[in-house]
C-alpha positions as CSV (number, residue, x, y, z in Angstrom):
1,M,25.0,7.6,1.1
2,A,24.3,4.1,-0.1
3,E,24.4,2.8,3.5
4,A,21.9,5.5,4.6
5,L,19.5,4.4,1.8
6,K,20.0,0.7,2.7
7,R,18.7,1.3,6.2
8,E,15.3,2.4,5.1
9,P,12.7,-0.5,5.1
10,H,9.9,1.8,3.7
11,G,9.5,4.5,1.1
12,G,8.7,8.1,1.9
13,N,11.1,8.7,4.7
14,L,12.0,12.3,3.6
15,R,14.1,12.9,6.7
16,A,16.4,10.0,5.9
17,L,16.4,10.9,2.2
18,S,17.2,14.5,3.1
19,E,20.1,13.5,5.3
20,A,21.4,11.0,2.7
21,G,21.2,13.6,-0.1
22,G,22.2,16.7,1.8
23,L,19.0,18.4,0.7
24,P,16.0,19.9,2.4
25,P,12.9,17.6,2.2
26,S,11.0,20.2,0.2
27,R,13.6,19.9,-2.7
28,I,13.2,16.2,-3.1
29,L,10.8,14.8,-5.7
30,D,9.7,11.7,-4.0
31,F,9.0,8.6,-6.2
32,S,9.6,6.3,-3.2
33,A,6.1,6.6,-1.7
34,N,2.9,5.8,-3.6
35,I,0.7,8.7,-2.7
36,N,-2.1,10.1,-4.8
37,P,-0.4,12.6,-7.1
38,L,-3.5,14.9,-7.0
39,G,-2.9,15.5,-3.3
40,P,-5.7,15.6,-0.7
41,V,-9.3,16.4,-1.6
42,P,-9.6,20.2,-2.2
43,A,-11.8,20.9,0.8
44,L,-9.4,19.2,3.3
45,S,-7.3,22.3,4.2
46,A,-10.3,24.4,5.1
47,V,-11.9,21.5,7.0
48,L,-8.8,20.9,9.1
49,G,-8.3,24.6,9.7
50,N,-11.9,24.8,11.0
51,A,-11.3,21.8,13.2
52,F,-8.6,23.4,15.3
53,D,-10.8,23.6,18.4
54,D,-11.3,19.8,18.2
55,I,-7.8,19.3,19.6
56,L,-9.1,20.6,23.0
57,R,-11.3,17.5,23.3
58,Y,-10.8,13.8,23.2
59,P,-11.7,12.1,19.9
60,D,-14.8,9.9,19.7
61,P,-13.5,6.5,21.0
62,D,-16.0,4.7,18.8
63,N,-15.4,6.7,15.6
64,V,-19.1,6.7,15.0
65,R,-19.2,9.4,12.3
66,L,-16.2,8.0,10.4
67,V,-17.6,4.4,10.5
68,D,-20.9,5.8,9.1
69,A,-19.0,7.7,6.4
70,I,-17.3,4.4,5.3
71,H,-20.7,2.6,5.4
72,R,-22.4,5.4,3.3
73,R,-19.5,5.4,0.7
74,F,-19.3,1.6,0.2
75,R,-22.5,0.2,1.7
76,W,-20.7,-2.3,3.9
77,P,-22.5,-3.1,7.2
78,L,-21.7,-0.9,10.2
79,N,-21.0,-3.8,12.5
80,R,-18.3,-5.2,10.1
81,I,-16.2,-2.0,10.1
82,A,-13.3,-1.1,12.5
83,V,-11.0,1.9,12.0
84,G,-7.5,2.5,13.0
85,N,-4.4,4.8,13.0
86,G,-3.4,3.6,9.6
87,A,-3.5,0.2,8.0
88,S,-0.2,-0.8,9.8
89,E,-1.9,-0.6,13.2
90,L,-4.8,-2.7,12.0
91,L,-2.5,-5.3,10.4
92,H,-0.6,-5.8,13.6
93,A,-3.8,-5.9,15.6
94,L,-5.4,-8.4,13.2
95,C,-2.4,-10.8,13.5
96,R,-2.8,-10.7,17.3
97,S,-6.6,-11.3,17.1
98,L,-6.8,-14.2,14.6
99,G,-5.1,-16.8,16.7
100,C,-3.2,-18.4,13.8
101,S,0.1,-20.3,14.3
102,R,1.6,-19.7,10.8
103,A,1.4,-17.1,8.1
104,L,1.7,-18.0,4.5
105,I,2.6,-15.0,2.3
106,P,3.4,-14.7,-1.4
107,A,6.8,-13.2,-2.1
108,P,7.7,-10.6,-3.0
109,S,5.1,-8.7,-0.9
110,Y,5.0,-5.8,1.6
111,S,7.6,-6.6,4.3
112,D,5.3,-5.6,7.2
113,Y,3.1,-8.6,6.5
114,A,5.8,-11.0,7.7
115,A,6.9,-8.6,10.5
116,A,3.3,-8.3,11.9
117,A,2.9,-12.1,11.8
118,E,6.2,-12.7,13.5
119,R,5.4,-10.2,16.3
120,A,2.2,-12.0,16.9
121,G,4.1,-15.2,17.4
122,M,3.5,-16.8,14.1
123,R,6.0,-18.7,11.9
124,V,6.2,-17.3,8.4
125,A,6.3,-19.4,5.2
126,L,6.7,-17.8,1.8
127,A,5.2,-18.8,-1.5
128,E,7.4,-17.4,-4.2
129,M,5.8,-15.8,-7.2
130,D,7.1,-16.5,-10.7
131,E,8.8,-13.5,-12.2
132,A,8.5,-15.0,-15.7
133,A,4.7,-15.2,-15.2
134,G,4.6,-11.5,-14.3
135,F,4.4,-12.1,-10.5
136,E,0.9,-13.5,-10.6
137,I,-0.4,-14.9,-7.3
138,P,0.9,-18.6,-7.1
139,W,-2.5,-20.2,-6.3
140,K,-1.2,-23.8,-6.8
141,R,1.7,-23.2,-4.4
142,L,-0.6,-21.6,-1.9
143,A,-3.1,-24.5,-2.1
144,T,-0.3,-27.1,-1.7
145,S,1.2,-25.3,1.3
146,L,-1.9,-24.2,3.1
147,R,-2.7,-25.9,6.4
148,D,-5.7,-25.6,8.7
149,N,-5.6,-22.4,10.7
150,D,-2.9,-20.8,8.6
151,L,-3.2,-17.1,7.9
152,V,-2.7,-16.1,4.3
153,I,-1.9,-12.4,3.7
154,L,-2.5,-11.0,0.1
155,G,-2.0,-7.6,-1.3
156,N,-4.6,-6.6,-3.9
157,P,-2.9,-5.0,-5.8
158,N,0.3,-6.4,-4.5
159,N,3.2,-4.2,-3.3
160,P,5.8,-3.9,-4.9
161,T,4.7,-5.7,-8.0
162,G,1.5,-3.7,-8.6
163,R,-0.5,-6.6,-9.9
164,A,-4.2,-6.8,-9.0
165,I,-5.9,-10.1,-8.2
166,D,-8.9,-11.2,-10.2
167,G,-12.0,-11.0,-7.9
168,D,-13.5,-14.3,-8.9
169,A,-10.2,-16.2,-8.5
170,L,-9.7,-14.7,-5.0
171,Y,-13.2,-15.3,-3.8
172,S,-13.1,-18.9,-5.1
173,F,-9.8,-19.7,-3.4
174,V,-10.9,-18.3,-0.1
175,K,-14.2,-20.3,-0.2
176,L,-12.3,-23.5,-1.1
177,H,-10.2,-23.2,2.0
178,P,-12.6,-22.5,4.8
179,K,-10.2,-23.6,7.6
180,G,-7.6,-21.0,6.5
181,R,-7.8,-17.3,7.5
182,F,-7.2,-14.6,4.9
183,I,-6.2,-10.9,5.2
184,V,-6.7,-9.1,1.9
185,D,-4.8,-5.8,1.9
186,E,-6.6,-3.4,-0.5
187,S,-4.6,-0.3,0.3
188,F,-4.1,0.4,-3.4
189,L,-7.3,-1.1,-4.8
190,E,-9.2,2.3,-5.2
191,F,-6.6,3.3,-7.8
192,V,-7.8,0.4,-10.0
193,P,-10.7,1.3,-12.3
194,G,-13.5,-1.3,-12.0
195,A,-11.9,-3.3,-9.3
196,E,-14.0,-5.5,-7.0
197,S,-13.4,-5.5,-3.2
198,I,-13.4,-8.8,-1.4
199,A,-15.6,-6.9,1.1
200,D,-18.5,-6.8,-1.4
201,R,-19.0,-10.6,-0.9
202,L,-16.9,-11.2,2.2
203,P,-16.4,-14.9,3.2
204,I,-16.5,-15.4,6.9
205,N,-12.8,-16.5,7.0
206,A,-11.6,-13.3,5.2
207,V,-10.8,-9.8,6.3
208,M,-10.4,-6.8,4.1
209,L,-7.8,-4.3,5.2
210,R,-7.5,-0.8,3.6
211,S,-5.3,2.2,4.1
212,M,-6.8,5.6,3.4
213,T,-3.4,7.4,3.4
214,K,-2.4,6.4,-0.1
215,F,-5.5,7.1,-2.2
216,Y,-6.6,10.2,-0.2
217,A,-3.0,11.5,0.2
218,I,-3.0,11.9,4.0
219,P,0.0,9.8,5.1
220,G,0.9,12.2,7.8
221,L,-2.5,11.8,9.4
222,R,-2.6,8.0,9.5
223,L,-6.0,6.4,8.8
224,G,-7.2,3.0,7.7
225,F,-10.1,0.5,8.3
226,V,-11.0,-3.1,8.2
227,V,-14.1,-5.0,7.1
228,A,-14.6,-8.3,8.8
229,A,-17.2,-10.7,10.2
230,P,-19.0,-8.9,13.1
231,R,-17.5,-11.0,15.8
232,L,-13.9,-10.5,14.5
233,A,-14.5,-6.8,14.0
234,S,-15.6,-6.5,17.6
235,A,-12.6,-8.5,18.8
236,L,-10.3,-6.3,16.7
237,R,-11.7,-3.2,18.3
238,G,-10.8,-4.7,21.7
239,Q,-7.2,-5.1,20.5
240,L,-6.9,-1.4,19.7
241,P,-6.1,1.4,22.2
242,P,-8.8,3.9,23.0
243,W,-8.8,7.1,21.0
244,N,-6.6,5.5,18.3
245,V,-8.0,7.8,15.6
246,N,-7.3,11.5,16.3
247,C,-9.9,14.1,15.6
248,L,-8.1,15.6,12.6
249,A,-7.8,12.2,10.9
250,H,-11.4,11.5,11.7
251,R,-12.5,14.7,10.0
252,A,-10.1,14.1,7.0
253,G,-11.6,10.6,6.5
254,I,-15.2,11.9,6.4
255,V,-14.6,14.7,4.0
256,S,-12.4,12.5,1.7
257,L,-14.9,9.7,1.5
258,A,-17.7,12.1,0.6
259,N,-15.9,13.4,-2.5
260,R,-16.7,10.8,-5.2
261,A,-15.7,13.1,-8.0
262,Y,-12.2,13.2,-6.6
263,A,-12.1,9.4,-6.5
264,R,-13.2,9.1,-10.1
265,R,-10.7,11.8,-11.3
266,T,-7.9,10.1,-9.4
267,R,-8.5,6.7,-11.1
268,A,-8.6,8.3,-14.5
269,V,-5.6,10.5,-14.0
270,V,-3.4,7.8,-12.5
271,A,-4.4,5.2,-15.2
272,R,-3.5,7.6,-18.0
273,A,-0.3,8.8,-16.4
274,R,0.8,5.2,-15.7
275,R,0.2,4.2,-19.3
276,E,2.3,7.1,-20.6
277,F,5.0,6.6,-17.9
278,V,5.3,2.9,-18.7
279,A,5.6,3.6,-22.4
280,E,8.6,6.0,-21.7
281,L,10.2,3.6,-19.2
282,R,10.1,0.8,-21.7
283,K,12.4,2.8,-24.1
284,F,15.3,2.1,-21.7
285,A,17.2,-0.9,-22.8
286,A,18.8,-1.1,-19.3
287,L,15.4,-1.6,-17.6
288,R,12.8,-4.2,-17.4
289,V,9.4,-2.7,-16.7
290,Y,6.8,-5.0,-15.0
291,E,3.0,-4.7,-15.7
292,S,1.2,-2.8,-13.0
293,D,-2.5,-2.1,-12.1
294,A,-1.6,0.2,-9.2
295,S,-0.1,3.7,-8.6
296,F,3.5,2.5,-8.8
297,I,5.7,0.5,-11.1
298,L,8.3,-2.2,-10.4
299,L,11.5,-2.2,-12.5
300,R,14.7,-4.2,-12.7
301,I,18.1,-3.0,-14.0
302,V,19.1,-5.6,-16.6
303,K,21.8,-4.2,-18.8
304,H,23.9,-1.9,-16.7
305,S,26.6,-2.0,-14.1
306,L,24.6,0.0,-11.6
307,N,22.4,-1.6,-9.0
308,G,19.4,0.1,-7.5
309,F,21.4,1.8,-4.7
310,A,24.0,3.3,-7.0
311,L,21.2,4.4,-9.3
312,G,19.2,5.8,-6.4
313,N,22.3,7.8,-5.3
314,K,22.7,9.3,-8.7
315,L,19.1,10.2,-8.9
316,L,19.2,11.7,-5.4
317,R,21.9,14.0,-6.6
318,Q,19.3,15.2,-9.1
319,R,16.8,15.7,-6.2
320,I,14.8,12.6,-7.0
321,A,14.1,9.6,-4.7
322,I,13.2,6.1,-5.7
323,R,12.5,3.0,-3.7
324,V,15.2,0.2,-3.9
325,C,13.5,-3.1,-3.4
326,S,16.3,-5.3,-2.0
327,N,14.5,-5.8,1.3
328,F,11.5,-7.5,-0.4
329,A,11.8,-11.3,-0.2
330,G,12.7,-12.7,-3.6
331,L,14.1,-9.4,-4.9
332,D,17.6,-8.0,-4.9
333,A,19.2,-4.6,-5.3
334,R,18.7,-4.6,-9.1
335,Y,14.9,-4.0,-8.5
336,F,13.4,-0.6,-7.7
337,R,9.9,0.8,-7.5
338,V,8.7,4.2,-8.6
339,A,5.4,5.9,-7.9
340,V,3.2,7.2,-10.6
341,R,3.1,11.0,-10.3
342,L,1.7,13.7,-12.6
343,P,3.1,13.7,-16.2
344,A,5.5,16.7,-15.7
345,E,7.0,15.0,-12.6
346,N,7.2,11.6,-14.4
347,G,9.0,13.4,-17.2
348,R,11.6,14.7,-14.7
349,L,12.4,11.2,-13.6
350,I,12.6,10.0,-17.3
351,K,15.1,12.8,-18.0
352,A,17.1,12.0,-14.8
353,L,17.2,8.3,-15.7
354,H,18.6,9.1,-19.1
355,A,21.4,11.1,-17.4
356,A,22.1,8.4,-14.8
357,L,22.0,5.4,-17.1
358,E,23.9,6.9,-20.0
359,D,26.9,8.6,-18.3
């Protein structure tokens, strides 16, 4: 079972978890993927049902209505927006489009940052974050290492640490290094109350990348977008295949963006659930709990013989999945990440942890 879990580079692979645990996917409570615990916007099921006839026609290759929905929701200029089949497609296309020779990435960070850079022919250098400082972005190390035409990829909030970046600090750093290029991945930023997007005052050498699958709970549909300088946004569209956003994802994006009450409720529910969840997790002497601003929490096993894989196997026998973080640069198998779900579900994990860590 441990070997099956080790092969998984991402969370949320219910097929692999099902095979590893000998359980049907529907019986697994999945804390390995950081999806909005409220589920999709309430109207989505009806919208997709009514859109069935759309599959008889090609999607709009220019995604006009979806781009307009993003513009109306956030007020970012239309000519700066490009949409894609999830943030991963856009990340890889951006790395191909930017023409950089090296990527500089804080560690630990999402593993696909380095994978996308390497596939685009870049060398990758890591700037390690200081665990004792709470995994803050290492601005001094980045400044010392940064060369002209380097690409810096930052998660805001960062995955798996959950820490958000101060908007002024980020903007100032980007402006101070005009010969560098920056991708700021804001896939989890909408979960953070009061957070500022880099796209609100976008420097010409920065790109904002955002997934819609996490906050709007549509990972199976795949949807994301980029905000960039008009010339780069146009070049990025040229890197993407035609009809890259299917008609159902297109409709899902429009209806999700329009529901601002859902967005406000999500932020309030997740923030409250995270506070309560962290308070309970801190009661375990065997665990170190790291501060998080996002919809997930990073933990480390500190006073127990189990590592994350052994703990994950015990929890899977209780029909609960966690994300072991050993494949993040700078972390090992003692680290694991859990999503913030609704209080009753978080309570199930707390109870399961008691059983797993105390037997």
